[in-house]
Backbone as a chain_set.jsonl record, in Angstrom:
{"seq": "MAKNVLVVDDSSSVRQVVGIALKSAGYDVIEACDGRDALSKLTGQKVHLIISDVNMPNMDGITFVKEVKKLASYKFTPIIMLTTESQESKKAEGQAAGAKAWVVKPFQPAQMLAAVSKLILP", "coords": {"N": [[1.056, -1.092, 0.456], [0.47, 2.158, -0.602], [2.069, 4.788, 0.629], [1.204, 8.081, 2.325], [1.423, 11.405, 1.272], [1.609, 14.409, 2.863], [1.717, 17.551, 0.909], [2.007, 21.174, 1.4], [2.01, 23.814, 0.3], [2.449, 27.123, -1.307], [2.741, 27.722, -3.58], [1.852, 26.535, -6.865], [3.653, 25.048, -8.683], [5.891, 24.154, -7.128], [4.216, 22.549, -5.707], [3.26, 20.834, -7.533], [6.152, 19.476, -8.419], [7.478, 18.4, -6.889], [5.088, 16.972, -5.941], [5.309, 14.978, -8.681], [7.944, 14.155, -8.389], [7.695, 12.438, -5.686], [5.238, 10.717, -6.667], [6.508, 9.519, -8.259], [8.495, 8.037, -7.313], [6.586, 6.141, -5.845], [4.696, 7.074, -3.512], [1.807, 8.645, -2.254], [-0.167, 11.538, -2.635], [-0.845, 14.417, -1.025], [-2.299, 17.689, -1.715], [-1.811, 20.822, -0.728], [-2.539, 24.338, -0.475], [-1.161, 26.387, 1.311], [-1.292, 26.115, 4.856], [-3.704, 26.543, 6.408], [-5.638, 25.143, 4.689], [-4.392, 22.733, 4.504], [-4.379, 22.204, 6.644], [-7.178, 21.661, 7.411], [-7.188, 19.182, 5.365], [-6.522, 17.214, 6.91], [-7.926, 15.075, 7.969], [-8.548, 12.699, 9.516], [-7.285, 10.363, 8.306], [-4.481, 8.201, 6.881], [-1.29, 9.645, 7.537], [1.783, 10.093, 6.314], [3.865, 11.938, 6.047], [4.091, 14.606, 6.152], [5.443, 17.629, 4.432], [6.431, 20.75, 4.426], [5.859, 24.426, 2.872], [6.99, 27.369, 4.326], [7.072, 30.244, 4.113], [3.495, 31.521, 3.727], [0.573, 32.485, 2.404], [-2.032, 33.235, 5.026], [-1.408, 30.928, 6.857], [1.365, 30.341, 7.961], [4.277, 27.752, 7.324], [5.586, 27.129, 9.668], [3.718, 27.911, 12.043], [1.968, 26.216, 10.991], [3.23, 24.066, 11.658], [2.714, 23.724, 14.201], [0.237, 23.642, 15.108], [-0.003, 21.276, 13.534], [1.183, 19.625, 16.071], [-0.62, 19.612, 17.352], [-2.625, 18.06, 17.117], [-4.277, 15.183, 18.041], [-3.888, 13.035, 15.981], [-2.286, 12.787, 14.478], [0.257, 13.827, 15.851], [2.66, 12.416, 15.866], [3.689, 12.4, 13.463], [5.775, 12.937, 11.157], [7.595, 15.913, 9.973], [8.665, 17.8, 6.796], [10.389, 20.499, 6.276], [10.3, 23.009, 3.372], [12.006, 25.104, 1.641], [13.0, 27.976, 1.137], [14.584, 29.892, 2.84], [16.912, 30.211, 5.184], [18.316, 30.699, 7.126], [19.591, 30.189, 10.234], [18.312, 31.081, 12.487], [15.696, 30.734, 11.717], [15.993, 27.823, 11.379], [16.021, 26.632, 13.515], [13.69, 27.743, 14.985], [11.93, 26.505, 13.555], [12.579, 23.942, 14.218], [12.0, 23.504, 16.912], [9.06, 23.753, 16.314], [8.341, 21.386, 15.996], [9.128, 20.287, 13.457], [11.282, 17.742, 11.624], [13.046, 18.061, 9.243], [14.791, 20.113, 7.169], [14.782, 21.125, 4.154], [16.343, 23.455, 1.709], [14.936, 25.323, -0.698], [16.802, 26.247, -4.044], [15.585, 23.1, -4.974], [16.936, 19.872, -4.992], [15.412, 16.931, -6.508], [16.209, 14.327, -5.567], [17.153, 15.077, -3.637], [15.122, 15.65, -2.122], [14.055, 13.031, -2.033], [15.283, 11.172, -0.488], [15.492, 12.432, 2.153], [12.992, 11.917, 3.026], [12.619, 9.308, 2.565], [13.889, 8.849, 4.823], [12.743, 9.354, 6.988], [10.04, 8.054, 6.331], [9.052, 4.792, 7.378], [9.562, 2.097, 5.933]], "CA": [[-0.114, -0.306, -0.259], [1.358, 3.719, -0.773], [2.58, 5.596, 1.864], [0.727, 9.298, 1.629], [2.553, 11.916, 1.553], [0.689, 15.685, 2.536], [2.279, 18.346, 0.538], [2.216, 22.317, 1.698], [2.665, 24.837, -0.246], [1.488, 28.231, -2.02], [3.282, 27.899, -5.255], [1.8, 25.358, -7.967], [4.83, 24.806, -9.063], [6.489, 23.826, -6.524], [3.316, 21.337, -5.418], [3.867, 19.569, -8.991], [7.669, 19.585, -8.815], [7.151, 17.89, -5.425], [4.392, 15.394, -5.929], [5.811, 14.333, -9.305], [9.027, 13.541, -7.663], [7.311, 11.55, -4.703], [4.563, 9.553, -7.12], [7.385, 8.617, -9.659], [8.745, 7.161, -5.765], [5.298, 4.847, -5.165], [3.839, 7.679, -2.796], [0.791, 8.618, -2.433], [0.215, 12.752, -2.907], [-1.943, 14.779, -1.266], [-1.768, 19.232, -1.764], [-2.099, 22.138, 0.061], [-2.176, 25.963, -0.79], [-1.309, 26.819, 2.637], [-1.439, 25.909, 6.163], [-5.088, 26.576, 6.8], [-5.858, 24.482, 3.587], [-4.048, 21.479, 4.983], [-5.872, 21.363, 8.309], [-8.797, 21.252, 6.856], [-7.245, 17.995, 5.156], [-6.264, 16.034, 7.9], [-9.65, 14.801, 8.501], [-8.273, 11.273, 10.333], [-6.571, 9.425, 6.879], [-3.073, 8.203, 7.907], [-0.725, 10.559, 6.428], [2.543, 9.541, 7.108], [5.174, 12.7, 6.233], [4.191, 16.509, 5.787], [6.286, 18.577, 3.584], [5.474, 22.21, 4.191], [7.034, 25.651, 2.959], [7.421, 27.981, 5.454], [6.636, 31.558, 4.063], [2.831, 31.29, 2.691], [-0.043, 33.209, 3.017], [-2.95, 32.476, 5.198], [-0.715, 30.582, 8.142], [2.55, 29.734, 7.735], [4.49, 26.951, 7.645], [5.394, 27.359, 11.718], [2.081, 28.102, 12.763], [1.12, 24.958, 10.921], [3.346, 22.465, 12.498], [2.223, 23.777, 15.649], [-1.299, 23.122, 15.03], [-0.277, 19.688, 13.619], [1.495, 18.942, 16.682], [-1.67, 19.518, 18.501], [-3.518, 17.055, 16.906], [-3.394, 13.419, 18.441], [-3.58, 11.826, 15.294], [-0.736, 13.902, 14.088], [1.121, 14.47, 16.569], [3.987, 12.071, 15.664], [3.636, 12.544, 11.879], [7.369, 13.842, 10.931], [7.437, 17.355, 9.231], [9.532, 18.16, 6.925], [10.329, 21.868, 5.499], [10.687, 22.81, 2.196], [11.731, 26.378, 1.749], [13.839, 29.394, 0.956], [14.809, 30.315, 3.98], [18.352, 29.065, 5.164], [19.239, 31.31, 8.72], [19.4, 29.043, 11.466], [17.574, 31.357, 13.472], [14.178, 30.119, 10.963], [15.488, 26.79, 11.149], [15.478, 26.694, 15.238], [12.58, 28.11, 15.416], [10.786, 24.985, 12.814], [13.289, 22.303, 14.798], [11.324, 24.327, 18.316], [8.017, 23.303, 16.43], [8.736, 20.077, 15.861], [9.661, 19.79, 12.507], [12.107, 16.955, 11.37], [14.158, 18.216, 8.908], [14.599, 21.154, 6.595], [15.509, 21.867, 2.815], [16.191, 25.17, 0.902], [15.053, 25.628, -2.297], [15.488, 25.209, -5.106], [16.664, 21.54, -4.057], [17.037, 18.149, -6.322], [14.258, 15.734, -6.345], [17.266, 12.801, -5.718], [17.688, 15.451, -2.121], [14.048, 15.226, -0.838], [13.021, 11.91, -1.95], [16.493, 10.576, 0.753], [14.955, 13.011, 3.437], [11.212, 11.52, 2.724], [12.77, 8.106, 2.736], [14.476, 8.915, 6.127], [11.281, 9.894, 7.777], [8.99, 7.332, 6.147], [9.582, 3.562, 7.474], [8.935, 0.302, 4.939]], "C": [[1.363, 0.897, 0.214], [1.195, 4.299, 0.789], [1.538, 7.295, 1.238], [1.529, 10.199, 2.477], [1.637, 13.768, 1.109], [1.785, 16.962, 1.849], [1.954, 19.883, 0.663], [3.158, 23.616, 0.912], [1.969, 25.949, -1.377], [1.786, 28.253, -3.062], [2.994, 26.66, -5.394], [1.943, 24.562, -7.927], [5.705, 24.154, -8.593], [5.911, 22.608, -6.073], [3.685, 20.083, -6.924], [5.101, 18.875, -8.718], [7.288, 18.237, -7.641], [6.56, 16.472, -5.522], [5.057, 15.065, -7.262], [7.044, 13.345, -8.861], [8.706, 12.258, -6.892], [6.025, 10.477, -5.616], [5.512, 8.686, -7.748], [8.198, 7.697, -7.972], [8.004, 6.169, -5.241], [4.615, 5.883, -3.934], [2.817, 8.292, -3.398], [0.695, 10.104, -1.894], [-0.927, 13.51, -2.592], [-1.932, 17.002, -1.378], [-2.814, 19.726, -1.181], [-2.025, 23.023, -0.467], [-1.535, 26.786, 0.14], [-2.097, 26.056, 4.209], [-2.898, 25.733, 7.026], [-5.477, 25.735, 6.407], [-5.241, 23.059, 4.415], [-4.206, 20.728, 5.857], [-6.293, 20.459, 8.005], [-8.729, 19.699, 6.155], [-6.586, 16.569, 5.52], [-7.348, 15.98, 8.416], [-9.179, 13.319, 8.811], [-7.176, 10.444, 9.083], [-5.186, 9.353, 7.512], [-2.59, 8.524, 6.81], [0.661, 10.161, 6.907], [4.052, 9.633, 6.737], [4.137, 13.728, 5.721], [5.584, 17.096, 5.364], [5.533, 19.906, 3.648], [6.476, 22.561, 3.82], [6.831, 26.451, 3.924], [6.474, 29.347, 5.35], [5.202, 30.906, 2.807], [1.74, 32.279, 3.614], [-0.864, 32.411, 4.008], [-2.712, 31.576, 6.685], [0.137, 30.179, 7.929], [2.996, 29.006, 8.267], [5.039, 26.888, 9.293], [4.879, 27.205, 12.096], [1.284, 26.561, 12.64], [1.396, 23.919, 11.369], [3.105, 22.395, 13.706], [0.837, 23.365, 16.3], [-1.089, 22.39, 14.348], [-0.108, 18.74, 14.899], [0.24, 18.573, 17.791], [-2.485, 18.338, 18.078], [-3.487, 15.562, 17.397], [-2.705, 12.759, 17.369], [-2.616, 11.948, 14.174], [-0.11, 13.427, 14.565], [2.582, 14.198, 16.459], [4.197, 12.169, 14.341], [4.979, 13.391, 11.847], [6.888, 14.605, 9.859], [8.544, 17.525, 8.639], [9.791, 19.966, 6.179], [10.897, 22.495, 4.351], [10.792, 24.333, 1.854], [12.683, 27.359, 1.653], [14.491, 29.997, 1.763], [16.097, 29.191, 4.459], [18.484, 29.576, 6.572], [18.984, 30.431, 9.668], [18.441, 28.879, 12.542], [16.14, 30.209, 12.888], [14.802, 28.105, 11.533], [15.252, 25.251, 12.441], [14.394, 26.59, 15.503], [11.553, 26.794, 14.751], [11.523, 23.53, 13.251], [12.118, 22.536, 16.445], [9.772, 23.317, 18.141], [7.993, 22.23, 15.744], [8.475, 19.199, 14.258], [11.495, 18.77, 12.125], [13.117, 16.66, 10.869], [13.756, 19.307, 7.996], [15.51, 21.207, 4.961], [15.208, 22.294, 1.856], [15.982, 24.649, -0.639], [15.715, 26.536, -2.824], [16.415, 23.71, -4.313], [16.35, 20.577, -5.189], [16.345, 17.103, -5.661], [14.93, 14.631, -5.46], [17.492, 13.751, -3.517], [16.199, 15.04, -1.909], [13.777, 13.634, -0.936], [13.675, 11.103, -0.869], [16.093, 11.217, 1.48], [13.697, 12.243, 3.387], [11.694, 9.938, 3.098], [13.512, 7.534, 4.375], [13.68, 8.879, 7.153], [10.313, 8.578, 7.709], [9.916, 5.831, 6.073], [8.54, 2.819, 6.678], [7.448, -0.021, 5.369]], "O": [[2.431, 0.79, 0.817], [0.377, 4.176, 1.701], [1.27, 7.539, 0.061], [2.048, 10.102, 3.589], [1.257, 14.245, 0.04], [2.759, 17.194, 2.565], [1.358, 20.093, -0.393], [4.299, 24.076, 0.942], [1.09, 25.608, -2.169], [1.039, 28.909, -3.789], [3.403, 25.743, -4.681], [1.347, 23.549, -7.56], [6.433, 23.496, -9.337], [6.629, 21.616, -5.951], [4.177, 18.962, -7.06], [5.09, 17.646, -8.788], [6.78, 17.178, -8.01], [7.056, 15.361, -5.338], [6.021, 14.488, -6.759], [7.084, 12.118, -8.963], [9.208, 11.179, -7.206], [5.921, 9.355, -5.122], [5.442, 7.458, -7.813], [8.211, 6.468, -8.025], [8.427, 5.391, -4.387], [3.801, 5.22, -3.289], [2.713, 8.522, -4.603], [1.289, 10.293, -0.833], [-1.901, 13.539, -3.344], [-1.008, 17.349, -0.642], [-4.007, 19.448, -1.058], [-1.22, 22.844, -1.381], [-1.327, 27.951, -0.2], [-3.238, 25.626, 4.379], [-3.113, 25.009, 7.998], [-5.921, 24.979, 7.271], [-6.129, 22.405, 4.962], [-4.231, 19.515, 6.07], [-6.172, 19.235, 8.072], [-9.718, 18.968, 6.199], [-6.292, 15.515, 4.956], [-7.757, 16.764, 9.272], [-9.707, 12.604, 7.959], [-6.146, 9.964, 9.557], [-4.754, 10.114, 8.378], [-2.883, 8.204, 5.658], [0.671, 9.85, 8.098], [4.976, 8.821, 6.785], [3.394, 13.422, 4.788], [6.633, 16.962, 5.995], [4.437, 20.175, 3.156], [7.582, 22.031, 3.927], [6.129, 25.799, 4.698], [5.514, 29.61, 6.073], [5.347, 30.291, 1.75], [1.812, 32.685, 4.774], [-0.695, 31.194, 4.079], [-3.609, 31.506, 7.525], [-0.13, 29.081, 7.439], [2.751, 28.9, 9.469], [4.239, 26.239, 9.967], [4.993, 26.249, 12.862], [0.536, 25.948, 13.402], [0.643, 22.971, 11.588], [3.186, 21.363, 14.372], [0.479, 22.968, 17.409], [-2.203, 22.218, 13.853], [-0.687, 17.67, 15.086], [0.14, 17.704, 18.657], [-3.008, 17.679, 18.977], [-2.557, 14.841, 17.037], [-1.621, 12.175, 17.393], [-2.356, 11.221, 13.216], [0.393, 12.432, 14.044], [3.504, 14.975, 16.704], [5.376, 11.89, 14.127], [5.126, 14.422, 12.502], [6.06, 14.252, 9.019], [9.564, 17.505, 9.328], [8.869, 20.316, 5.442], [12.127, 22.522, 4.343], [9.713, 24.919, 1.761], [13.308, 27.326, 2.713], [15.165, 30.892, 1.252], [16.247, 27.987, 4.253], [18.835, 28.677, 7.336], [17.848, 29.96, 9.728], [17.946, 27.945, 13.173], [15.727, 29.209, 13.475], [13.983, 27.306, 11.986], [14.842, 24.091, 12.489], [13.909, 25.647, 16.129], [10.63, 26.262, 15.369], [11.237, 22.401, 12.85], [11.545, 21.545, 16.897], [9.3, 22.551, 18.981], [7.457, 22.328, 14.641], [7.954, 18.12, 13.974], [12.605, 19.223, 12.404], [13.947, 15.81, 11.189], [12.555, 19.564, 7.908], [16.731, 21.316, 4.842], [14.277, 21.975, 1.117], [16.606, 23.907, -1.398], [15.539, 27.682, -2.41], [17.353, 23.5, -3.544], [15.54, 20.708, -6.106], [16.591, 16.545, -4.592], [14.219, 14.043, -4.646], [17.842, 13.149, -2.502], [16.086, 13.905, -1.448], [13.314, 13.036, 0.036], [12.943, 10.344, -0.236], [16.19, 10.399, 2.394], [13.669, 11.861, 4.557], [11.047, 9.384, 3.988], [13.624, 6.413, 4.872], [14.004, 8.337, 8.21], [9.853, 8.071, 8.732], [10.873, 5.559, 5.348], [7.31, 2.832, 6.675], [6.877, -1.014, 4.918]]}, "num_chains": 1, "name": "protein.A"}
């Protein structure tokens, strides 16, 4: 059975690139355009991993991570931040919120899939 990955980014082109990479590696992809949209899609189904941007309208990625960690069903779901932000202070803020990995855009799909495979158990 394929593993579900929630991809949260306000850029449809980034969601598309990430989605293509994940689907080609055998994952099922759920897309959301911002943190608020993503929370509305967490309806109890198993999500094995979340990949989220940091800078988004309506609800930014750090706030989204904090909100996800409050949900019992998703408290232990690993989260990768995929962002243009590379400052250590932002990374520390993301880690404190509960993010497990930080991938900086522009990224190589292989680099992202390597991070994904480390966080999703077979």
